[in-house]
C-alpha positions as CSV (number, residue, x, y, z in Angstrom):
1,X,-13.8,3.9,32.1
2,X,-14.9,5.6,28.8
3,X,-16.9,4.2,26.0
4,X,-13.9,3.3,23.9
5,X,-12.6,1.0,26.7
6,X,-16.0,-0.6,27.0
7,X,-16.1,-1.2,23.3
8,X,-12.7,-2.9,23.4
9,X,-14.3,-5.6,25.5
10,X,-16.9,-6.4,22.8
11,X,-15.1,-9.3,21.0
12,X,-14.6,-11.3,24.2
13,X,-18.2,-10.7,25.4
14,X,-19.6,-11.6,21.9
15,X,-17.5,-14.8,21.9
16,X,-18.9,-15.9,25.3
17,X,-22.5,-15.4,24.0
18,X,-21.8,-17.3,20.8
19,X,-20.2,-20.2,22.8
20,X,-23.2,-20.4,25.0
21,X,-25.5,-20.9,22.0
22,X,-26.6,-17.5,20.8
23,X,-26.7,-17.1,17.1
24,X,-24.3,-14.4,15.9
25,X,-26.8,-11.7,14.8
26,X,-28.8,-11.9,18.1
27,X,-25.6,-12.0,20.2
28,X,-24.3,-8.9,18.4
29,X,-27.5,-7.0,19.1
30,X,-27.4,-8.1,22.8
31,X,-23.9,-6.9,23.2
32,X,-24.7,-3.5,21.6
33,X,-27.7,-3.2,24.0
34,X,-25.4,-3.9,26.9
35,X,-22.9,-1.3,25.9
36,X,-25.7,1.3,25.6
37,X,-26.8,0.3,29.1
38,X,-23.3,0.7,30.4
39,X,-23.0,4.2,29.0
40,X,-26.4,5.0,30.4
41,X,-25.7,3.9,34.0
42,X,-22.0,4.8,34.1
43,X,-19.4,3.2,36.5
44,X,-20.5,2.3,40.0
45,X,-19.4,4.3,43.0
46,X,-16.9,2.0,44.8
47,X,-17.6,3.5,48.3
48,X,-19.2,1.0,50.8
49,X,-22.1,3.4,51.5
50,X,-23.0,3.8,47.9
51,X,-26.1,2.2,46.3
52,X,-25.0,3.0,42.8
53,X,-26.3,0.7,40.1
54,X,-23.6,1.3,37.6
55,X,-21.1,-1.3,36.3
56,X,-18.0,-2.2,38.4
57,X,-14.8,-0.7,37.0
58,X,-12.7,-3.7,38.1
59,X,-15.0,-6.2,36.3
60,X,-16.7,-4.4,33.5
61,X,-16.3,-7.5,31.3
62,X,-18.2,-9.7,33.7
63,X,-20.9,-7.1,34.0
64,X,-21.3,-6.8,30.2
65,X,-21.5,-10.6,29.8
66,X,-24.3,-10.7,32.4
67,X,-26.3,-7.8,31.0
68,X,-25.8,-8.9,27.4
69,X,-26.8,-12.5,28.2
70,X,-30.0,-11.2,29.9
71,X,-30.7,-8.9,26.8
72,X,-30.3,-11.9,24.6
73,X,-32.6,-14.1,26.7
74,X,-35.2,-11.3,26.8
75,X,-35.2,-11.0,23.0
76,X,-35.4,-14.8,22.6
77,X,-38.5,-15.1,24.8
78,X,-40.1,-12.3,22.8
79,X,-39.6,-14.2,19.6
80,X,-42.1,-17.1,19.3
81,X,-40.0,-18.6,16.5
82,X,-37.2,-19.2,19.0
83,X,-39.1,-20.6,22.0
84,X,-36.6,-23.4,22.1
85,X,-34.0,-21.0,23.4
86,X,-36.0,-20.5,26.6
87,X,-34.3,-23.6,27.9
88,X,-31.1,-21.6,28.1
89,X,-32.4,-19.3,30.9
90,X,-31.0,-21.6,33.6
91,X,-27.5,-21.2,32.0
92,X,-27.4,-17.5,32.7
93,X,-23.9,-16.7,34.0
94,X,-23.7,-15.4,37.6
95,X,-22.3,-12.0,38.3
96,X,-18.6,-12.0,39.2
97,X,-15.1,-11.8,37.6
98,X,-15.0,-13.1,34.1
99,X,-12.3,-15.5,32.9
100,X,-9.2,-13.7,31.6
101,X,-9.2,-15.5,28.3
102,X,-8.8,-13.7,25.0
103,X,-11.5,-14.9,22.6
104,X,-10.8,-12.4,19.8
105,X,-8.9,-14.7,17.5
106,X,-11.3,-17.5,18.1
107,X,-14.1,-15.1,17.1
108,X,-12.3,-14.2,13.9
109,X,-12.3,-17.9,12.9
110,X,-16.0,-18.2,13.9
111,X,-16.9,-15.3,11.7
112,X,-15.1,-16.9,8.7
113,X,-18.0,-19.4,8.6
114,X,-18.2,-21.9,5.7
115,X,-21.8,-20.7,4.9
116,X,-20.3,-17.3,3.9
117,X,-18.3,-16.4,0.9
118,X,-14.7,-15.2,1.8
119,X,-15.5,-11.6,0.9
120,X,-18.7,-11.6,3.0
121,X,-16.9,-13.3,5.9
122,X,-14.2,-10.6,5.9
123,X,-16.7,-7.8,5.7
124,X,-18.8,-9.2,8.5
125,X,-15.8,-9.7,10.8
126,X,-14.3,-6.3,10.1
127,X,-17.7,-4.7,11.0
128,X,-18.6,-6.9,14.0
129,X,-15.3,-7.7,15.6
130,X,-12.8,-5.2,14.1
131,X,-14.9,-2.2,14.9
132,X,-14.5,-0.7,11.4
133,X,-17.3,1.4,9.8
134,X,-19.0,0.3,6.7
135,X,-17.4,3.2,4.9
136,X,-13.9,2.1,5.9
137,X,-14.6,-1.5,4.8
138,X,-16.0,-0.3,1.5
139,X,-12.9,1.8,0.9
140,X,-10.6,-1.2,1.5
141,X,-12.6,-3.2,-1.1
142,X,-12.8,-0.3,-3.6
143,X,-16.7,-0.6,-3.7
144,X,-19.4,1.9,-2.9
145,X,-20.5,2.2,0.7
146,X,-24.1,1.2,-0.2
147,X,-22.8,-2.0,-1.9
148,X,-20.8,-2.9,1.2
149,X,-23.7,-2.2,3.5
150,X,-25.8,-4.7,1.5
151,X,-23.1,-7.3,1.6
152,X,-22.8,-7.1,5.4
153,X,-26.6,-7.2,5.8
154,X,-26.7,-10.4,3.7
155,X,-23.9,-11.9,5.7
156,X,-25.8,-11.3,8.9
157,X,-29.0,-12.8,7.5
158,X,-27.0,-15.8,6.3
159,X,-25.5,-16.6,9.7
160,X,-28.6,-15.7,11.7
161,X,-29.6,-18.9,13.6
162,X,-26.5,-20.8,12.6
163,X,-24.5,-22.5,15.2
164,X,-20.8,-21.6,14.9
165,X,-19.3,-25.1,15.2
166,X,-17.5,-25.0,11.8
167,X,-14.8,-22.3,12.0
168,X,-13.6,-20.8,8.8
169,X,-10.2,-21.2,7.1
170,X,-6.9,-19.5,7.7
171,X,-6.8,-17.6,4.4
172,X,-10.0,-15.7,5.3
173,X,-8.8,-14.9,8.8
174,X,-5.5,-13.6,7.3
175,X,-7.4,-11.3,5.0
176,X,-9.3,-9.9,7.9
177,X,-6.2,-9.3,10.0
178,X,-4.5,-7.7,7.0
179,X,-7.3,-5.2,6.4
180,X,-7.7,-4.4,10.1
181,X,-3.9,-3.7,10.3
182,X,-4.2,-1.4,7.2
183,X,-7.0,0.6,8.8
184,X,-5.0,0.9,12.0
185,X,-1.8,1.8,10.1
186,X,-3.7,4.5,8.2
187,X,-4.4,6.3,11.4
188,X,-8.2,6.3,11.0
189,X,-8.6,3.6,13.7
190,X,-5.8,2.5,16.1
191,X,-6.0,-1.2,15.4
192,X,-2.5,-1.9,14.1
193,X,-1.0,-3.1,17.4
194,X,-4.1,-5.3,18.0
195,X,-3.8,-6.9,14.5
196,X,-0.1,-7.6,15.2
197,X,-1.0,-9.2,18.6
198,X,-3.6,-11.5,17.0
199,X,-1.3,-12.4,14.1
200,X,1.3,-13.4,16.6
201,X,-1.2,-15.7,18.3
202,X,-2.1,-17.2,15.0
203,X,1.5,-17.7,14.0
204,X,2.1,-19.6,17.3
205,X,-0.9,-21.8,16.6
206,X,-0.6,-22.4,12.8
207,X,2.5,-23.4,11.0
208,X,1.9,-21.7,7.6
209,X,4.4,-19.6,5.6
210,X,1.7,-17.0,4.8
211,X,0.9,-16.5,8.5
212,X,4.6,-15.8,9.0
213,X,4.6,-13.6,5.9
214,X,1.7,-11.5,7.2
215,X,3.3,-11.0,10.6
216,X,6.6,-10.0,8.9
217,X,4.8,-7.5,6.7
218,X,3.0,-6.0,9.7
219,X,6.2,-5.7,11.7
220,X,8.2,-4.1,8.8
221,X,5.5,-1.5,8.3
222,X,4.8,-0.8,11.9
223,X,8.6,-0.2,12.5
224,X,8.2,3.0,10.4
225,X,5.0,4.2,12.0
226,X,6.6,6.8,14.3
227,X,8.1,8.6,11.3
228,X,5.1,8.6,9.0
229,X,3.7,11.9,10.4
230,X,5.3,15.2,11.5
231,X,4.5,16.7,14.9
232,X,1.7,18.8,13.3
233,X,0.1,15.6,12.0
234,X,1.1,16.1,8.3
235,X,2.2,13.1,6.3
236,X,5.9,12.4,5.8
237,X,6.6,10.5,2.5
238,X,8.8,7.4,2.8
239,X,11.8,9.1,1.1
240,X,11.7,11.9,3.6
241,X,11.3,9.8,6.8
242,X,14.1,9.8,9.5
243,X,15.3,6.3,9.1
244,X,17.3,6.6,12.3
245,X,14.0,6.5,14.2
246,X,12.8,3.3,12.6
247,X,12.3,0.4,15.0
248,X,15.4,-1.8,14.2
249,X,14.2,-4.6,16.4
250,X,10.9,-4.9,14.7
251,X,12.7,-4.8,11.3
252,X,15.1,-7.5,12.3
253,X,12.3,-9.7,13.6
254,X,10.3,-9.1,10.4
255,X,13.2,-10.0,8.1
256,X,14.0,-13.2,10.1
257,X,10.3,-14.3,9.8
258,X,10.3,-13.5,6.1
259,X,13.5,-15.4,5.4
260,X,12.2,-18.5,7.2
261,X,8.9,-18.3,5.3
262,X,10.5,-17.8,1.9
263,X,12.8,-20.8,2.5
264,X,9.8,-23.1,2.5
265,X,9.2,-22.2,-1.2
266,X,5.4,-21.7,-0.9
267,X,5.2,-18.1,-2.0
268,X,2.1,-16.1,-1.2
269,X,1.0,-12.5,-1.5
270,X,1.8,-11.6,2.1
271,X,5.4,-12.9,1.7
272,X,5.8,-11.0,-1.5
273,X,4.5,-7.8,0.1
274,X,6.8,-8.3,3.1
275,X,9.8,-8.8,0.7
276,X,9.1,-5.3,-0.8
277,X,8.8,-3.8,2.7
278,X,12.1,-5.5,3.7
279,X,13.9,-3.9,0.7
280,X,12.7,-0.5,1.8
281,X,13.7,-1.2,5.4
282,X,17.2,-2.4,4.3
283,X,18.1,0.7,2.3
284,X,20.2,3.1,4.4
285,X,18.9,6.0,2.4
286,X,16.0,6.5,-0.1
287,X,18.5,6.9,-2.9
288,X,20.0,3.5,-2.1
289,X,16.7,1.6,-2.4
290,X,17.0,-1.5,-4.7
291,X,14.1,-0.5,-7.0
292,X,14.9,-3.0,-9.7
293,X,14.4,-5.8,-7.2
294,X,11.3,-4.2,-5.9
295,X,9.9,-4.2,-9.4
296,X,10.6,-7.9,-9.6
297,X,8.7,-8.5,-6.4
298,X,5.8,-6.4,-7.7
299,X,5.7,-8.6,-10.8
300,X,5.4,-11.7,-8.5
301,X,2.7,-10.0,-6.5
302,X,0.8,-9.0,-9.6
303,X,1.0,-12.6,-10.8
304,X,-0.4,-13.8,-7.4
305,X,-3.2,-11.3,-7.0
306,X,-3.9,-9.6,-10.4
307,X,-4.8,-6.5,-8.3
308,X,-5.0,-3.1,-9.9
309,X,-3.7,-1.5,-6.7
310,X,-0.6,-3.7,-7.0
311,X,-0.1,-2.6,-10.6
312,X,-0.5,1.0,-9.5
313,X,2.3,0.6,-6.9
314,X,4.4,-1.2,-9.5
315,X,4.1,1.8,-11.8
316,X,5.8,3.9,-9.1
317,X,8.6,1.3,-8.7
318,X,9.1,1.2,-12.4
319,X,9.3,5.0,-12.5
320,X,12.1,4.8,-9.8
321,X,14.0,2.0,-11.4
322,X,13.7,2.9,-15.1
323,X,12.8,6.5,-15.1
324,X,9.5,8.5,-14.9
325,X,8.5,8.0,-18.5
326,X,8.7,4.2,-18.1
327,X,6.5,4.6,-15.0
328,X,4.0,6.7,-16.9
329,X,3.9,4.1,-19.6
330,X,3.0,1.4,-17.0
331,X,0.5,3.7,-15.5
332,X,-1.2,4.3,-18.8
333,X,-2.4,0.7,-18.9
334,X,-4.5,1.2,-15.7
335,X,-8.0,2.6,-15.2
336,X,-7.7,6.3,-14.3
337,X,-10.6,6.0,-11.8
338,X,-8.4,3.8,-9.6
339,X,-7.9,5.4,-6.1
340,X,-4.7,7.3,-5.9
341,X,-4.1,7.0,-9.7
342,X,-4.0,10.9,-10.0
343,X,-1.5,11.1,-7.1
344,X,0.8,8.6,-8.8
345,X,0.5,10.3,-12.1
346,X,1.3,13.7,-10.5
347,X,4.5,12.3,-8.9
348,X,5.7,10.8,-12.1
349,X,5.0,13.9,-14.1
350,X,6.8,16.0,-11.6
351,X,9.9,13.7,-11.8
352,X,9.7,14.1,-15.6
353,X,9.8,17.9,-15.3
354,X,6.2,18.6,-16.3
355,X,5.3,20.8,-13.3
356,X,2.1,22.2,-14.7
357,X,0.5,18.8,-15.3
358,X,1.9,17.5,-11.9
359,X,0.3,20.5,-10.1
360,X,-3.0,20.0,-11.7
361,X,-3.0,16.3,-10.9
362,X,-2.0,16.8,-7.3
363,X,-4.9,19.2,-6.9
364,X,-7.2,16.6,-8.6
365,X,-5.9,13.9,-6.3
366,X,-6.4,16.0,-3.2
367,X,-10.1,16.3,-4.1
368,X,-10.4,12.5,-4.1
369,X,-8.2,11.8,-1.0
370,X,-9.8,9.4,1.5
371,X,-8.4,11.2,4.6
372,X,-7.8,14.7,5.7
373,X,-4.1,14.2,6.2
374,X,-3.6,12.9,2.7
375,X,-5.8,15.7,1.2
376,X,-3.7,18.3,3.0
377,X,-0.4,16.7,1.8
378,X,-1.5,16.6,-1.8
379,X,-2.8,20.2,-1.6
380,X,0.6,21.3,-0.3
381,X,2.3,19.4,-3.1
382,X,0.2,21.3,-5.7
383,X,0.8,24.6,-4.0
384,X,4.6,23.9,-3.9
385,X,4.7,23.3,-7.7
386,X,2.5,26.3,-8.5
387,X,4.9,28.5,-6.5
388,X,7.9,27.1,-8.4
389,X,6.3,27.8,-11.7
390,X,5.9,31.5,-11.0
């Protein structure tokens, strides 16, 4: 069992410690110490004659719970300000198989604690439970990495010593699941399937149109995942993807969920995003995409969120529906420092026939790309246009 598998057990182990009375920050430290110990000792030799002290492969979770709990108790005893926690020593769980209960979704709710602002709760959950790096979270929020590191540190200090008996609200949990899915879908961290699984659990437990909208959005995007990259790992734009390889069952489920949610007439941003994804999925070819209706949904989404990223995507849709110059006019109203602004401008200039400007902007966008795959794609686009101009 490698380190990645061990780390996948972290949410359940962390949830057990929190339920047993550990404050979040101390529990997180104890679980990390237990993971380090597991990597150090390695798996136990299953042969009867072995005296190996490693962790049992068949119950690594139970072993981690036991070791993490001991680490927590050791730290508690060493901290005189927390002597009251010494009474918990007798509650130490005995070694043995751990219950097969998935605590991850519960832990998402616990991290969305009322003592935290929604943005801090999302950042803390992504870091502690979702497994994302501070850099990835900062990129999702469009803020510097140092700013996000400070936000997460403040959130940890805020919840340190707090008993998690007041779980947070659904809106914050949805935001966390959405960002986790986006990181998984980008290919940086394979979390997309896990986000879908947890959102299914949430949809089964909570009757809310935005929960259904988020699940629909995830399914519609995930249905295209196999076609987003070529065998060599290079990105394949939506217009060039093999639509015959899209997962039609996932699309059908997503559309059904979306229609039921929209029928309740309580529109939210995830339903609006899912509606845009459904229009892309419904088009037999890229040329048959209903861009006019997509612009209308972006207008709704902009009204709901006032997000600059939404307005950037809307500029692309306007360029497709009303022509590249209309798209460039919409783009001119946005801050040029916005991530992917240069890439959108390059695409619209290319469609307008200005290949020199498009090539320059593709090269500029490549230098700002957040991932290697995107950087290589934009570099190839610039090279393609430069070749055409010769």
